[in-house]
C-alpha positions as CSV (number, residue, x, y, z in Angstrom):
1,M,-38.4,46.3,-20.2
2,S,-36.3,49.0,-20.7
3,E,-37.5,52.5,-21.1
4,A,-37.5,54.5,-24.3
5,P,-34.6,56.9,-24.3
6,Q,-35.5,60.5,-23.6
7,H,-34.8,63.5,-25.4
8,D,-32.5,66.1,-24.2
9,P,-33.1,69.4,-25.7
10,T,-29.6,70.5,-24.0
11,R,-27.6,68.0,-25.8
12,R,-25.4,69.4,-28.5
13,R,-24.7,67.6,-31.7
14,E,-21.6,67.5,-34.1
15,S,-22.6,69.4,-37.5
16,P,-23.4,67.1,-40.1
17,P,-21.5,67.3,-43.5
18,V,-23.0,70.1,-45.9
19,A,-24.1,69.2,-49.6
20,L,-24.8,72.0,-51.7
21,S,-27.6,71.7,-54.5
22,I,-27.1,74.5,-57.3
23,A,-30.3,73.9,-59.3
24,G,-33.8,75.0,-60.1
25,T,-37.0,74.8,-58.3
26,D,-39.8,72.4,-59.1
27,S,-43.1,74.0,-58.2
28,G,-44.9,70.3,-57.8
29,G,-42.1,69.1,-55.5
30,G,-40.8,66.2,-57.3
31,A,-37.5,67.2,-59.0
32,G,-34.8,69.8,-58.8
33,M,-33.6,71.3,-55.6
34,T,-36.6,69.6,-53.8
35,A,-35.5,66.3,-54.7
36,D,-31.7,67.0,-53.9
37,V,-32.6,68.2,-50.5
38,R,-34.8,65.3,-49.7
39,A,-32.2,62.9,-50.9
40,F,-29.3,64.9,-48.9
41,A,-31.3,64.4,-45.8
42,A,-32.1,60.8,-46.3
43,C,-28.3,60.0,-46.9
44,G,-27.4,61.7,-43.6
45,V,-26.2,65.3,-44.7
46,H,-27.7,68.8,-44.4
47,G,-28.5,70.4,-47.8
48,A,-27.9,74.1,-49.0
49,V,-29.3,75.5,-52.0
50,A,-28.2,78.0,-54.8
51,V,-31.5,78.3,-56.7
52,T,-30.7,79.0,-60.4
53,A,-34.3,79.3,-62.0
54,V,-38.0,78.9,-60.9
55,T,-39.7,76.5,-63.0
56,V,-43.5,76.6,-63.4
57,Q,-44.6,72.8,-63.2
58,N,-46.4,70.0,-62.0
59,S,-46.8,66.1,-62.8
60,L,-47.9,67.0,-66.3
61,G,-44.9,69.0,-67.2
62,V,-43.2,72.4,-67.3
63,S,-45.1,75.3,-68.7
64,G,-42.6,78.0,-67.9
65,F,-39.0,78.9,-66.4
66,H,-37.7,82.1,-65.1
67,P,-33.5,82.5,-64.4
68,I,-32.3,83.6,-61.5
69,P,-29.7,86.8,-62.2
70,P,-26.1,85.1,-62.5
71,E,-24.8,87.2,-59.8
72,V,-27.4,86.2,-57.3
73,V,-26.8,82.5,-58.3
74,A,-22.8,83.2,-57.4
75,D,-23.8,85.2,-54.3
76,Q,-25.9,82.4,-52.8
77,I,-22.9,79.7,-53.2
78,R,-20.4,82.2,-51.9
79,T,-22.1,83.2,-48.6
80,V,-22.9,79.5,-48.0
81,A,-19.4,78.3,-48.6
82,G,-18.2,81.3,-46.5
83,D,-20.1,80.6,-43.5
84,M,-20.9,76.7,-43.1
85,G,-18.7,75.4,-45.7
86,V,-19.3,72.9,-48.3
87,D,-18.4,69.3,-48.2
88,A,-19.6,68.5,-51.7
89,A,-22.0,70.3,-54.4
90,K,-23.9,69.3,-57.2
91,T,-25.5,71.2,-60.4
92,G,-29.0,70.6,-61.7
93,M,-30.7,72.7,-64.1
94,L,-28.6,76.0,-64.9
95,A,-30.7,77.6,-67.5
96,T,-28.4,79.8,-69.2
97,A,-24.7,80.2,-70.3
98,E,-24.3,83.3,-68.2
99,I,-25.4,81.7,-65.2
100,I,-23.0,78.4,-66.0
101,A,-20.0,81.1,-66.3
102,A,-21.0,82.7,-63.0
103,I,-20.9,79.3,-61.2
104,A,-17.8,78.3,-62.6
105,A,-16.0,81.4,-61.5
106,V,-17.4,81.0,-58.1
107,C,-16.9,77.4,-57.6
108,D,-13.0,78.1,-58.7
109,E,-13.2,80.8,-55.9
110,V,-14.6,78.7,-53.0
111,G,-12.5,75.6,-54.3
112,I,-15.6,73.6,-55.3
113,G,-14.3,71.2,-58.0
114,S,-10.8,71.7,-59.2
115,G,-10.1,73.2,-55.6
116,G,-10.6,69.7,-54.0
117,I,-14.3,69.8,-52.9
118,P,-16.3,67.1,-54.8
119,F,-18.5,68.6,-57.7
120,V,-21.1,66.4,-59.1
121,V,-22.3,67.9,-62.6
122,D,-25.8,66.4,-63.5
123,P,-26.2,68.3,-66.8
124,V,-30.0,68.8,-66.9
125,A,-31.2,69.7,-70.2
126,A,-34.6,68.8,-70.6
127,S,-37.5,67.6,-68.4
128,M,-38.8,64.1,-68.3
129,H,-41.5,65.2,-70.6
130,G,-39.3,67.0,-73.0
131,S,-39.6,70.5,-72.1
132,S,-36.2,72.3,-72.5
133,L,-34.5,73.6,-69.4
134,L,-31.4,74.8,-71.0
135,A,-30.8,77.9,-73.4
136,D,-29.3,76.8,-76.8
137,D,-26.1,78.7,-76.1
138,A,-25.6,76.9,-72.8
139,L,-24.8,73.4,-74.1
140,D,-21.4,74.5,-74.9
141,A,-20.9,76.3,-71.8
142,V,-21.5,72.9,-69.7
143,R,-19.0,71.2,-72.0
144,T,-16.1,73.8,-71.7
145,Q,-16.7,75.3,-68.2
146,L,-18.6,72.5,-66.0
147,L,-17.1,69.2,-67.3
148,P,-13.5,70.0,-66.7
149,R,-14.3,71.1,-63.2
150,A,-16.5,67.9,-62.6
151,T,-15.4,65.3,-60.1
152,L,-18.4,63.1,-61.6
153,V,-20.7,63.9,-64.4
154,T,-24.1,61.8,-64.4
155,P,-25.9,62.7,-67.6
156,N,-28.7,60.6,-68.9
157,L,-28.7,58.8,-72.4
158,D,-30.5,62.0,-73.9
159,E,-28.0,64.4,-72.3
160,I,-25.0,62.3,-73.7
161,A,-26.5,62.5,-77.4
162,L,-26.4,66.2,-77.0
163,L,-23.1,66.6,-75.2
164,V,-21.0,64.0,-77.3
165,D,-23.3,62.9,-80.2
166,V,-23.2,59.2,-79.0
167,K,-26.3,56.9,-79.2
168,V,-26.2,54.6,-76.2
169,V,-27.8,51.4,-77.1
170,D,-25.5,48.7,-75.5
171,D,-22.2,48.3,-73.3
172,A,-20.0,49.3,-76.0
173,S,-21.6,52.7,-76.8
174,A,-21.9,53.4,-73.1
175,R,-18.4,52.8,-72.9
176,E,-17.9,55.2,-76.0
177,A,-19.9,57.7,-74.5
178,A,-17.7,57.6,-71.2
179,R,-14.6,58.2,-73.2
180,A,-16.0,61.1,-75.2
181,L,-16.9,63.0,-71.8
182,H,-13.4,62.2,-70.4
183,D,-11.9,63.7,-73.5
184,L,-14.1,67.0,-72.5
185,G,-12.4,67.0,-69.3
186,A,-14.6,65.2,-66.8
187,H,-12.6,62.8,-64.1
188,A,-15.3,60.4,-63.8
189,V,-18.7,59.7,-65.7
190,L,-21.6,57.8,-64.7
191,V,-23.4,56.4,-67.8
192,K,-26.8,55.5,-66.5
193,G,-28.9,52.7,-67.6
194,G,-32.4,53.9,-66.9
195,H,-33.5,54.7,-70.4
196,L,-31.5,51.9,-71.9
197,E,-34.4,50.0,-72.7
198,A,-36.1,52.8,-74.6
199,T,-32.9,53.6,-76.7
200,S,-32.1,50.1,-77.5
201,G,-35.5,48.9,-78.4
202,R,-34.9,45.6,-76.3
203,R,-36.2,44.3,-73.2
204,Q,-33.7,45.0,-70.4
205,D,-34.1,42.7,-67.1
206,E,-31.4,44.9,-65.4
207,C,-30.5,48.7,-64.8
208,V,-26.9,48.6,-65.2
209,D,-24.8,51.9,-64.5
210,L,-21.3,52.2,-65.8
211,L,-18.9,54.4,-63.5
212,S,-15.9,55.4,-65.6
213,I,-12.9,56.7,-63.5
214,D,-10.0,57.6,-65.6
215,A,-11.0,54.9,-68.0
216,V,-11.3,52.1,-65.5
217,V,-15.1,50.9,-65.4
218,H,-17.3,49.7,-62.6
219,E,-20.6,48.2,-63.0
220,F,-23.5,48.9,-61.0
221,R,-26.6,46.3,-61.3
222,S,-30.1,46.2,-60.2
223,P,-33.3,44.6,-61.2
224,R,-35.4,47.0,-63.9
225,L,-38.3,48.1,-62.1
226,D,-41.6,48.7,-63.9
227,R,-42.8,51.8,-62.4
228,P,-44.4,54.6,-64.0
229,H,-43.7,57.1,-61.5
230,T,-40.0,58.3,-61.6
231,H,-39.9,62.0,-61.6
232,G,-37.3,63.5,-60.1
233,G,-35.0,60.2,-60.3
234,G,-32.0,61.5,-62.2
235,D,-31.6,64.4,-59.6
236,S,-32.2,62.1,-56.6
237,L,-29.5,59.6,-57.9
238,A,-27.0,62.8,-58.4
239,S,-27.7,64.2,-55.0
240,S,-27.5,61.0,-53.1
241,I,-24.0,60.2,-54.6
242,T,-23.2,63.8,-53.8
243,A,-24.1,63.3,-50.2
244,G,-21.8,60.2,-50.1
245,L,-19.0,62.4,-51.2
246,A,-19.8,64.9,-48.6
247,R,-19.8,62.1,-46.1
248,G,-16.1,61.4,-47.1
249,M,-16.9,58.3,-49.3
250,S,-14.8,57.2,-52.2
251,L,-16.4,57.8,-55.4
252,V,-17.1,54.2,-56.0
253,D,-18.5,53.9,-52.6
254,A,-20.9,57.1,-53.0
255,V,-22.1,55.6,-56.6
256,A,-23.0,52.4,-54.8
257,L,-24.9,54.4,-52.2
258,G,-26.5,56.4,-55.0
259,K,-27.6,53.4,-56.6
260,R,-28.9,51.6,-53.3
261,Y,-31.0,55.0,-52.8
262,I,-32.3,55.6,-56.1
263,T,-33.6,51.7,-56.4
264,R,-35.6,52.1,-53.0
265,A,-36.8,55.4,-54.2
266,V,-38.1,54.1,-57.5
267,E,-39.5,51.0,-55.7
268,D,-41.7,53.2,-53.2
269,S,-42.6,55.9,-55.9
270,Y,-46.1,57.2,-55.7
271,P,-48.9,58.7,-58.0
272,L,-49.3,62.4,-57.5
273,G,-51.6,64.5,-59.8
274,A,-52.5,63.5,-63.2
275,G,-49.2,62.7,-64.5
276,H,-45.8,61.4,-63.5
277,G,-45.4,61.2,-59.7
278,P,-42.1,61.4,-58.2
279,V,-39.7,58.9,-56.8
280,S,-39.8,58.6,-52.9
281,S,-37.6,59.3,-49.9
282,L,-40.5,58.9,-47.6
283,W,-39.3,55.2,-46.9
284,A,-36.4,56.9,-44.9
285,A,-38.5,58.7,-42.4
286,A,-38.2,57.4,-38.9
287,L,-41.4,58.9,-37.8
């Protein structure tokens, strides 16, 4: 019988890819940058963060949020990029138009998005409980300043309605929404099917996500899971895709990785607190 390999504390390892989460906190630990960093680690990359806002929330909902000064958000991005480098970045909760403008400017400065470093924009507008996480004047800043810089935009169906005024209820309207988001400048769009059962009013046996890259559509299918605990699901999908891009995957392969990750994360979601528990990355832990 062979012996277990021994840990060698002197062994040097190559640095892993770095993914940057530009997002808000979740004091309950289910969503936001907490979910992002968990997904980054589970998908094999080092997670760095630029905190945009501090939320006051638990499993029952958000009771307040407090934006970080825009220049501090920009300095976090600049400092990380200037030292360890960034192989891919994603946004989450951005809170205000001023923060969005600061992010757009510093991303151009360090090469995120239009400079070649993959940039995933998850246009978070509200929590799963319906609490607004975006100031009223910030939605247009998302349209005009972030989407044209995005390698991929990953809105849920409610966010699509806010951004382009398209109600997605079937495949045709999903494709219409993708075209409208392309028209705003996004290179690629992922129309997620997680909420389709609610918007269509019809039972859906599968969860179908449509990835549109320059109007070429790829479908990603998985069984629809009946799980009540899905807090952080959108963040986790976007961040696992970002991890794939940081690892050098093509956009199609990165979305396939994200689809596998979020399906398993929903399967293993757990109750926590009196409300909605989070999707899980604990299945990926070896210890």
